[in-house]
C-alpha positions as CSV (number, residue, x, y, z in Angstrom):
1,M,33.5,1.2,24.9
2,T,35.2,-0.7,22.1
3,I,34.4,-3.4,19.5
4,N,36.9,-5.7,17.9
5,C,36.8,-5.3,14.1
6,N,39.2,-7.7,12.3
7,G,41.7,-7.3,15.1
8,S,41.4,-3.5,15.4
9,L,39.7,-2.0,18.4
10,I,37.2,0.7,17.4
11,N,36.5,3.1,20.2
12,L,32.8,4.0,20.3
13,S,33.2,6.4,23.2
14,T,33.6,8.9,20.4
15,P,30.6,8.5,18.1
16,K,31.2,7.0,14.6
17,V,29.3,7.1,11.3
18,M,28.0,4.1,9.4
19,G,27.4,4.9,5.7
20,I,24.5,3.1,4.0
21,L,25.0,1.4,0.6
22,N,21.8,-0.2,-0.6
23,L,22.0,-2.8,-3.3
24,T,18.2,-3.2,-3.5
25,P,16.1,-1.8,-6.3
26,D,13.2,-0.8,-3.9
27,S,14.7,0.9,-0.9
28,F,12.7,4.0,0.2
29,Y,15.4,6.6,-0.6
30,D,18.2,5.2,-2.8
31,G,16.7,2.0,-4.2
32,G,18.3,1.2,-7.6
33,K,20.6,4.2,-7.4
34,Y,23.8,2.1,-7.5
35,K,23.4,-0.1,-10.6
36,N,27.0,-0.9,-11.5
37,E,30.4,-1.3,-10.0
38,N,31.6,2.2,-10.9
39,E,28.7,3.8,-9.1
40,I,29.1,1.6,-6.1
41,L,32.9,2.3,-5.9
42,K,32.4,6.0,-6.3
43,Q,29.7,6.2,-3.6
44,T,31.8,4.1,-1.2
45,E,34.9,6.2,-1.8
46,L,32.9,9.3,-1.1
47,M,31.6,8.0,2.2
48,L,35.0,6.9,3.3
49,K,36.5,10.2,2.3
50,D,33.8,12.0,4.3
51,G,34.6,10.1,7.4
52,A,32.6,6.9,7.6
53,T,34.1,4.2,9.9
54,F,31.7,1.5,8.6
55,I,30.0,0.9,5.3
56,D,26.7,-1.0,5.7
57,I,25.7,-3.1,2.7
58,G,22.1,-4.3,2.4
59,A,20.7,-6.5,-0.4
60,Y,17.2,-7.2,1.1
61,S,15.0,-4.1,1.5
62,S,13.6,-3.6,5.0
63,R,11.3,-0.8,4.2
64,P,7.7,-1.2,5.4
65,G,5.9,-3.7,3.1
66,A,9.0,-4.7,1.3
67,D,8.8,-7.8,-0.9
68,H,10.5,-11.0,0.1
69,I,13.5,-12.2,-1.9
70,S,15.1,-15.6,-2.0
71,I,18.4,-16.3,-0.3
72,E,19.9,-17.1,-3.7
73,E,18.9,-13.6,-4.9
74,E,20.4,-12.0,-1.8
75,K,23.7,-13.9,-2.3
76,K,23.8,-12.8,-6.0
77,R,23.3,-9.2,-5.0
78,I,25.7,-8.9,-2.1
79,L,28.6,-11.3,-2.3
80,P,30.3,-9.8,-5.4
81,I,30.0,-6.4,-3.9
82,V,31.7,-7.4,-0.7
83,S,34.6,-8.8,-2.8
84,L,34.6,-5.7,-4.9
85,L,34.9,-3.3,-2.0
86,L,37.5,-5.3,-0.2
87,D,39.6,-5.5,-3.3
88,K,39.4,-1.8,-3.9
89,F,39.6,-0.7,-0.3
90,P,41.5,-3.4,1.7
91,E,41.1,-1.6,5.0
92,I,37.4,-1.1,4.8
93,L,35.1,-2.2,7.6
94,V,32.1,-3.7,5.9
95,S,28.8,-4.2,7.8
96,I,26.3,-6.7,6.4
97,D,22.6,-5.8,6.8
98,T,21.0,-9.3,6.8
99,F,18.8,-11.4,9.0
100,R,20.0,-14.7,7.4
101,S,22.7,-16.6,9.1
102,E,23.9,-18.2,5.8
103,I,24.4,-14.8,4.2
104,A,26.1,-13.5,7.3
105,K,28.6,-16.5,7.3
106,L,29.4,-16.2,3.6
107,C,30.0,-12.4,3.8
108,I,32.2,-12.7,6.9
109,E,34.2,-15.5,5.2
110,T,34.6,-13.1,2.2
111,G,36.0,-10.4,4.4
112,A,33.2,-8.4,5.9
113,T,33.6,-7.2,9.5
114,L,30.3,-7.1,11.4
115,I,26.6,-8.1,11.0
116,N,23.6,-5.8,11.3
117,D,20.5,-7.9,11.9
118,I,17.1,-6.1,11.9
119,S,15.5,-9.1,13.7
120,S,18.0,-9.8,16.5
121,G,17.9,-13.5,15.4
122,D,14.1,-13.8,15.5
123,L,13.9,-14.5,11.7
124,D,16.7,-17.1,11.7
125,D,17.3,-19.3,14.8
126,K,20.8,-20.1,13.6
127,M,21.9,-16.4,13.5
128,L,23.1,-16.0,17.1
129,P,25.0,-19.3,17.2
130,T,26.6,-18.4,13.8
131,I,27.7,-15.0,15.0
132,G,29.1,-16.6,18.2
133,E,31.2,-19.0,16.1
134,L,32.3,-16.2,13.8
135,K,33.4,-14.0,16.7
136,V,32.4,-10.7,15.0
137,P,30.5,-7.7,16.3
138,Y,26.7,-7.9,16.1
139,I,24.1,-5.2,15.8
140,M,20.8,-6.3,17.1
141,M,17.7,-4.2,16.4
142,H,14.2,-4.1,18.0
143,M,11.5,-5.0,15.6
144,K,8.2,-6.9,15.7
145,G,7.1,-9.1,12.8
146,T,8.8,-8.8,9.5
147,P,9.3,-5.8,7.1
148,K,6.1,-7.1,5.3
149,T,4.0,-7.0,8.5
150,M,5.6,-4.6,10.9
151,K,3.4,-1.6,10.1
152,T,0.4,-3.4,11.8
153,L,2.4,-4.2,14.9
154,D,2.9,-0.9,16.6
155,Q,0.8,-1.6,19.8
156,Y,2.7,-1.1,23.1
157,D,1.7,-0.5,26.7
158,K,5.0,1.0,27.7
159,L,7.2,1.4,24.7
160,I,10.6,2.1,26.3
161,I,10.2,-0.5,29.0
162,E,9.2,-3.1,26.3
163,I,12.3,-2.3,24.2
164,N,14.6,-2.5,27.2
165,T,13.0,-5.8,28.2
166,F,13.5,-7.1,24.7
167,F,17.2,-6.1,24.7
168,A,17.8,-7.6,28.2
169,K,16.6,-11.0,26.8
170,K,18.4,-10.7,23.5
171,V,21.7,-9.6,24.9
172,A,21.6,-12.5,27.4
173,D,20.8,-14.9,24.5
174,A,23.7,-13.5,22.5
175,K,26.2,-13.8,25.3
176,K,25.2,-17.4,25.9
177,C,26.1,-18.0,22.2
178,G,29.6,-16.4,22.8
179,I,28.9,-13.0,21.1
180,N,31.2,-10.5,22.8
181,D,30.7,-7.3,20.9
182,I,27.1,-6.2,20.8
183,I,25.5,-3.0,19.6
184,I,21.8,-2.2,20.1
185,D,19.5,-0.4,17.8
186,P,16.0,0.6,18.9
187,G,14.7,0.3,15.4
188,F,13.3,3.7,14.4
189,G,10.4,3.1,12.0
190,F,10.2,-0.7,12.6
191,A,6.9,-1.5,14.1
192,K,6.6,2.0,15.5
193,N,4.5,4.9,14.4
194,T,5.8,8.5,14.1
195,L,5.1,9.6,17.6
196,Q,6.5,6.4,19.0
197,N,9.7,7.1,17.1
198,F,10.0,10.5,18.7
199,E,9.3,8.9,22.1
200,I,12.3,6.6,21.6
201,L,14.5,9.5,20.5
202,K,13.5,11.6,23.5
203,Y,14.3,8.7,26.0
204,L,17.1,7.1,24.0
205,I,19.4,7.6,27.0
206,L,17.4,5.1,29.0
207,L,18.8,2.4,26.7
208,E,22.2,3.0,28.2
209,S,21.3,0.8,31.1
210,H,22.6,-2.1,29.0
211,N,26.1,-0.6,29.0
212,L,26.3,-1.2,25.2
213,P,26.8,1.1,22.2
214,I,23.6,2.4,20.7
215,L,23.1,2.8,17.0
216,A,20.6,5.3,15.7
217,G,19.2,4.8,12.2
218,L,17.1,8.0,11.5
219,S,18.4,8.9,8.0
220,R,15.7,10.3,5.8
221,K,13.0,8.2,7.4
222,S,9.3,8.9,7.4
223,M,9.4,10.2,11.0
224,V,11.4,13.1,9.4
225,Y,9.6,13.8,6.1
226,K,6.1,13.1,7.3
227,I,6.4,15.7,10.1
228,L,8.0,18.2,7.7
229,N,5.5,17.4,4.9
230,N,8.3,16.8,2.4
231,T,10.0,13.7,0.8
232,P,12.9,11.5,1.6
233,Q,14.9,13.4,-1.0
234,E,14.2,16.7,0.9
235,A,14.8,15.2,4.4
236,L,18.5,15.9,4.9
237,N,18.1,18.9,7.1
238,G,15.5,17.2,9.3
239,T,17.8,14.1,9.5
240,T,20.7,16.3,10.7
241,A,18.5,17.8,13.4
242,L,17.4,14.4,14.7
243,N,20.9,13.0,14.5
244,T,22.1,15.8,16.8
245,I,19.4,14.9,19.3
246,A,20.4,11.3,19.1
247,L,24.0,12.1,19.8
248,L,23.1,14.3,22.8
249,N,21.0,11.4,24.1
250,G,23.7,8.7,23.9
251,A,24.0,7.4,20.4
252,S,27.4,5.9,19.6
253,I,26.8,5.2,15.8
254,L,24.8,7.2,13.3
255,R,23.7,5.0,10.3
256,V,23.2,7.5,7.5
257,H,23.0,8.1,3.8
258,D,24.8,11.4,4.1
259,V,28.2,10.9,5.8
260,K,29.6,14.4,5.6
261,E,26.7,16.0,7.4
262,A,26.6,13.3,10.1
263,M,30.3,13.8,10.8
264,E,29.6,17.6,11.2
265,C,27.0,16.7,13.8
266,I,29.5,14.6,15.7
267,T,32.1,17.3,15.6
268,L,29.8,20.0,16.9
269,V,28.3,17.8,19.6
270,N,31.7,16.7,20.7
271,T,32.7,20.4,21.1
272,Y,29.5,21.1,22.9
273,N,30.2,18.2,25.3
274,Q,33.6,19.6,26.2
275,V,32.1,22.7,27.8
276,D,32.0,22.4,31.6
């Protein structure tokens, strides 16, 4: 199971880590933490050193209830950082967390590698055709509504069946647009309540029916810290526990704030899986 990243084939049969670099002032865990170029470069260098295959840059907060920002503000936040990282780390594989096709196109033209879209094209009808033209890997996530409205949209009759039906349609649409490398993300925390998130985690392996890599984004989310009655800042141990379950249930990519600990999960689970 491979994806083509700038001409290099990345084998996802062995799970990989995607390190999160938020450029937003209001993200739930690290909003506003990286305020200048030195802090951004230092954090990126650490994540790469700790084993991240991808660095995922987001300039539009997707936390529940997040405020809308203009496309011009998103450009101003993200484009200089893509250039900065590629200048400092020429071999870096930059993922762009955006649901806007214009941002996706500009970032790929600047040198980014793949697009991570929380809306699977639902918030911009030009996204799928744009990705098809760019011929880059595409992460599509299950979500209902927008970051502003999704908390009120967690009603499902059969959650896993509905997510699988969603991906069946979206994958077909993407392939019609010429998108070859697709990764699916069930969207932990996006229009799902805490128990629904755990239901997805328990039955994650059922998403393998699409024969596509699965991304799990569990890092320091409310499904961790609400159950443990702590805070995002205290949720690393809980995140590690859930990342381990996700790997055992078929995850190919862990999207995380803490790369070193996620890499340790992968190493241990890989050893566990080698035992007959």
